[in-house]
C-alpha positions, 0 to 999 in steps of 0.5 A, a space after each residue: 930503475 927497478 932492482 930484481 932478486 933472485 932466490 935460487 938454489 941448485 944442490 947435489 949430494 946425497 940424502 942423509 935420512 929416509 924421506 919422510 912422507 906426510 899426507 894432509 886432509 886436503 889432499 896436498 903431500 909433503 916429502 921432508 929429507 936432509 942432503 949433505 953437500 960436500 965442499 970443494 975441499 975434502 977436509 971440510 965437514 958436509 954442509 947440511 941441508 933440509 928440503 921440503 918437497 911439494 906436490 908431484 915432486 914430493 910424490 917422484 921423492 917419496 917413490 924413488 929417493 932412499 937414504 944414501 941416494 944423490 939427487 940433484 934439486 933446484 929450489 929456493 931458500 927459505 931461512 928458519 928464524 924460529 
């Protein structure tokens, strides 16, 4: 029996900063932003996520997303071990 692992997360929240757009010599584009997600109970502080968007979705975010925007996004979790 083989084990299968799923690394998928769906987040809905508000953007905490103006997206940071970077262009690379290779032609690639990266948009970075932070997302605040409210926990189910109002008394708790929001959970903050650092997001990196690449390719076409990075372009969409650069064109349409701004600080305070409510967005929904699906992706995978990558832990920064540094």
